[in-house]
Backbone as a printed PyTorch tensor [residue, N CA C, xyz], in Angstrom:
tensor([[[  4.2760,   0.0650,  -8.4230],
         [  3.2980,   0.3880,  -8.7910],
         [  2.7060,  -0.8620, -10.3070]],

        [[  3.8810,  -0.6970, -11.3410],
         [  3.4290,  -1.6120, -12.2190],
         [  2.8650,  -3.0270, -12.0330]],

        [[  3.9880,  -3.4240, -11.0700],
         [  3.4740,  -4.8880, -10.7340],
         [  3.0150,  -5.5000, -10.0550]],

        [[  2.3520,  -5.5280,  -8.9400],
         [  2.3170,  -5.4300,  -7.3130],
         [  2.2230,  -6.9460,  -7.2680]],

        [[  2.3890,  -7.8570,  -7.6690],
         [  2.2340,  -9.1000,  -7.6290],
         [  3.8310,  -9.8670,  -7.1830]],

        [[  4.0870, -10.4990,  -7.2150],
         [  5.5180, -10.9480,  -6.3710],
         [  5.2710, -12.5160,  -5.8850]],

        [[  5.3100, -13.2330,  -7.1850],
         [  5.3060, -14.9350,  -7.1740],
         [  4.1310, -15.2010,  -5.4520]],

        [[  3.5460, -15.2880,  -5.2620],
         [  2.0330, -16.1830,  -5.7530],
         [  1.0680, -14.4860,  -4.4080]],

        [[  2.4570, -13.8200,  -4.5130],
         [  1.7120, -12.8550,  -3.4890],
         [  1.7650, -11.0950,  -4.3950]],

        [[  0.2570, -10.5370,  -3.3590],
         [  0.6460,  -8.9610,  -3.7510],
         [  0.3770,  -8.7890,  -2.4830]],

        [[  1.1560,  -7.6080,  -3.4080],
         [  1.8380,  -6.3510,  -2.7820],
         [  0.7640,  -5.7140,  -0.7400]],

        [[  0.8190,  -5.4240,  -0.4540],
         [ -0.9900,  -4.5280,   0.0510],
         [ -0.4610,  -2.9440,  -0.0240]],

        [[ -1.6350,  -2.4580,  -0.3000],
         [ -1.7480,  -0.9830,  -0.6260],
         [ -2.8780,  -1.0870,   0.2530]],

        [[ -1.9980,   0.1790,   1.3400],
         [ -3.3170,   0.7900,   2.2870],
         [ -3.9270,   2.3370,   1.6670]],

        [[ -5.1470,   2.2620,   1.6490],
         [ -5.4800,   3.2440,   1.3700],
         [ -6.1930,   4.5790,   3.1130]],

        [[ -6.2680,   5.0740,   2.6890],
         [ -7.1830,   5.3530,   4.5790],
         [ -8.0190,   6.7530,   3.4170]],

        [[ -9.2420,   7.3030,   4.6450],
         [-10.1560,   8.2530,   4.7800],
         [-11.5830,   8.3420,   5.4590]],

        [[-12.5410,   9.1220,   4.9000],
         [-13.7300,   9.5240,   5.8640],
         [-15.5930,   9.5700,   4.7770]],

        [[-14.3600,   9.6450,   3.5460],
         [-15.2780,   8.7320,   2.8390],
         [-16.3020,   7.8930,   2.5090]],

        [[-16.8330,   6.4310,   3.3560],
         [-17.2210,   4.6820,   3.1210],
         [-17.5980,   4.3440,   1.2600]],

        [[-17.8510,   5.5100,   0.6440],
         [-17.7500,   5.5900,  -0.9080],
         [-16.7330,   5.8940,  -0.6890]],

        [[-15.5400,   6.5690,  -1.0170],
         [-15.0480,   6.8080,  -2.0820],
         [-13.5800,   6.3340,  -1.0290]],

        [[-13.7680,   5.7540,  -0.3630],
         [-13.1010,   3.8880,   0.4400],
         [-13.2090,   2.9150,  -1.0910]],

        [[-14.6670,   2.2710,  -0.8850],
         [-15.2340,   1.5980,  -1.1330],
         [-14.6260,   0.9610,  -3.3160]],

        [[-15.1400,   2.7290,  -3.6170],
         [-13.6010,   2.8710,  -5.1370],
         [-12.9370,   2.6980,  -5.0650]],

        [[-11.9590,   3.0040,  -4.0800],
         [-10.2630,   3.0350,  -3.4240],
         [ -9.6690,   1.1800,  -3.3130]],

        [[-10.9010,   1.3650,  -2.8030],
         [-10.3310,  -1.0110,  -2.6690],
         [-10.5330,  -1.3440,  -3.9470]],

        [[-11.4450,  -0.7220,  -4.1300],
         [-12.0600,  -1.8470,  -5.2200],
         [-11.0800,  -1.4820,  -6.5530]],

        [[ -9.9820,  -0.3470,  -7.4820],
         [ -9.3280,   0.1240,  -7.5930],
         [ -8.2770,  -0.7110,  -7.1980]],

        [[ -7.4800,  -0.1840,  -6.4310],
         [ -6.1100,  -1.0900,  -6.8260],
         [ -6.8510,  -2.6380,  -6.1320]],

        [[ -7.9670,  -3.4270,  -5.7020],
         [ -7.5570,  -4.6010,  -5.7890],
         [ -7.7950,  -4.8670,  -7.1920]],

        [[ -8.4960,  -4.6890,  -8.6060],
         [ -8.2310,  -4.1800,  -9.9630],
         [ -7.0030,  -4.6170, -11.2320]],

        [[ -5.9390,  -3.4290, -10.4710],
         [ -4.6930,  -4.0080, -10.3510],
         [ -3.9000,  -4.3660,  -9.7360]],

        [[ -4.0710,  -5.6750,  -8.9940],
         [ -3.4440,  -6.4190,  -8.9970],
         [ -2.7420,  -5.8530,  -7.3980]],

        [[ -2.6690,  -5.2090,  -6.1210],
         [ -2.7250,  -4.9050,  -4.8800],
         [ -3.3510,  -5.5970,  -4.1470]],

        [[ -2.8450,  -6.7800,  -2.5970],
         [ -3.8270,  -5.9410,  -1.2160],
         [ -4.8800,  -5.2640,  -0.8480]],

        [[ -5.9950,  -4.2870,  -1.2320],
         [ -6.0330,  -3.4830,  -0.5730],
         [ -6.9780,  -3.6530,   1.4980]],

        [[ -6.0570,  -2.5490,   1.8910],
         [ -5.8820,  -2.4000,   3.4970],
         [ -6.9080,  -1.4910,   3.6370]],

        [[ -7.6570,  -1.3170,   4.0010],
         [ -8.6750,   0.0240,   4.9880],
         [ -7.8150,   0.2710,   5.9080]],

        [[ -6.6930,   1.4090,   5.8120],
         [ -5.8630,   1.8760,   7.4840],
         [ -6.9320,   2.4280,   7.8130]],

        [[ -7.9380,   2.4840,   8.4810],
         [ -8.4640,   3.8650,   8.8510],
         [ -9.7450,   4.7960,   7.7850]],

        [[ -9.4800,   6.4770,   9.1060],
         [-10.1240,   6.9250,   8.9560],
         [ -8.7650,   8.4360,   7.9450]],

        [[ -9.1120,   9.5800,   8.0370],
         [ -8.3630,   9.9780,   6.5400],
         [ -6.9620,  10.8510,   7.8530]],

        [[ -7.3840,  11.0290,   8.8700],
         [ -5.6040,  11.1890,   9.7800],
         [ -4.4820,  10.7950,  10.1600]],

        [[ -4.6960,   9.1630,   8.9590],
         [ -4.6540,   7.9010,   9.2010],
         [ -3.5360,   8.0020,   7.9010]],

        [[ -3.5950,   8.8430,   7.0620],
         [ -2.6340,   9.6650,   6.3840],
         [ -1.4870,   9.0710,   6.7050]],

        [[ -1.3170,  10.5840,   7.8040],
         [ -0.1370,  10.9830,   8.3510],
         [  0.5040,   9.3930,   8.2970]],

        [[  0.0720,   8.1630,   8.4140],
         [  0.5600,   7.0350,   9.4010],
         [  1.5320,   6.6230,   8.3670]],

        [[  0.6560,   6.6460,   7.1150],
         [  1.1530,   6.3880,   5.6230],
         [  2.0550,   6.7850,   5.3900]],

        [[  1.9500,   8.1370,   4.6850],
         [  3.3580,   9.4220,   4.7660],
         [  4.5550,   8.9290,   4.7110]],

        [[  4.9180,   8.4300,   6.5460],
         [  5.7570,   7.6350,   6.7140],
         [  5.8200,   6.2420,   6.4070]],

        [[  5.3490,   5.5380,   6.2980],
         [  5.2590,   4.1590,   5.5090],
         [  5.9740,   4.2700,   4.1700]],

        [[  5.5800,   5.4480,   3.4890],
         [  5.8860,   5.7770,   2.5890],
         [  7.5440,   6.6510,   1.9130]],

        [[  7.4930,   7.3530,   3.4290],
         [  9.2570,   7.7130,   2.9370],
         [ 10.0930,   6.7730,   4.2160]],

        [[  9.7200,   5.3150,   4.6680],
         [ 10.3270,   4.0540,   4.8570],
         [ 10.9280,   3.8290,   3.8000]],

        [[  9.5690,   3.7750,   2.6960],
         [ 10.0690,   3.0600,   0.9490],
         [ 10.8500,   3.1340,   0.5410]],

        [[ 10.7600,   4.6640,   0.8650],
         [ 12.5330,   5.4530,  -0.1370],
         [ 12.6920,   5.0360,   0.0360]],

        [[ 13.5970,   5.1330,   1.6110],
         [ 15.2410,   5.1970,   1.8090],
         [ 15.5240,   3.5800,   2.2280]],

        [[ 14.6780,   2.6380,   2.2570],
         [ 15.1120,   1.0000,   2.0760],
         [ 15.3080,   1.3370,   0.4240]],

        [[ 14.7870,   1.3670,  -0.3830],
         [ 14.7950,   1.7470,  -1.6510],
         [ 15.5820,   2.4920,  -2.0850]],

        [[ 16.3490,   3.5710,  -1.7550],
         [ 17.7190,   4.4990,  -2.2040],
         [ 18.0440,   4.6780,  -1.7310]],

        [[ 18.5440,   5.0660,  -0.7150],
         [ 20.1300,   5.1710,   1.2800],
         [ 19.9070,   3.7790,   0.7510]],

        [[ 18.9600,   2.5960,   1.5890],
         [ 19.3850,   0.8930,   1.4010],
         [ 20.1820,   0.7660,   0.4670]],

        [[ 19.9830,   1.3080,  -1.4130],
         [ 19.9090,   0.4850,  -2.0050],
         [ 19.4980,  -0.4640,  -2.3610]],

        [[ 18.5470,  -0.5440,  -1.9460],
         [ 17.1270,  -2.0330,  -1.8980],
         [ 16.7310,  -1.9410,  -3.5760]],

        [[ 16.7850,  -1.1150,  -3.8970],
         [ 15.7630,  -0.6310,  -5.5670],
         [ 14.5180,  -0.5810,  -5.1370]],

        [[ 14.1660,  -0.4500,  -6.7590],
         [ 12.4410,  -0.1120,  -6.0180],
         [ 11.2270,  -1.3330,  -6.5330]],

        [[ 12.0420,  -1.8580,  -6.5450],
         [ 11.1890,  -3.3010,  -6.3500],
         [ 11.0640,  -4.4380,  -5.0890]],

        [[ 10.8550,  -3.0440,  -4.2770],
         [ 10.2060,  -3.7320,  -2.9620],
         [  9.4570,  -3.5880,  -2.9010]],

        [[  7.8830,  -4.0480,  -2.4480],
         [  7.0710,  -3.7930,  -1.9220],
         [  6.6610,  -4.1390,  -0.3180]],

        [[  5.6030,  -3.0120,   0.6460],
         [  4.6600,  -3.6190,   1.6370],
         [  3.7530,  -4.8670,   1.8130]],

        [[  3.9410,  -5.4500,   2.7500],
         [  3.0420,  -7.0260,   1.9870],
         [  2.3060,  -6.5680,   4.2360]],

        [[  0.8150,  -6.9850,   4.9330],
         [  0.3680,  -7.5940,   5.6770],
         [ -0.0140,  -9.4390,   5.5670]],

        [[  0.1880,  -9.3380,   6.5940],
         [  0.2630, -10.6530,   6.5530],
         [ -0.8530, -11.0810,   8.6400]],

        [[ -1.2080, -12.2030,   7.7410],
         [ -2.5880, -12.6360,   8.5080],
         [ -2.9170, -13.9470,   8.8970]],

        [[ -2.9180, -14.0760,   9.9360],
         [ -2.9600, -15.1900,  10.4680],
         [ -4.5300, -16.1320,  10.3830]]])
């Protein structure tokens, strides 16, 4: 998270919540530190983000890909 830039691309930072003002702040902060902020919907979806974090941990440590990996949502 210290360096979310991967070449010209920024790693995706998903956020979820039920408070529109808090989500706007989260998106702004994520963007300011270099992430591509993506709204993942209401707070109940935070449980899905926890699973994504578990997948990242598995890839980074169990598969030994290291901590220099990130997820990116691609758009057409």
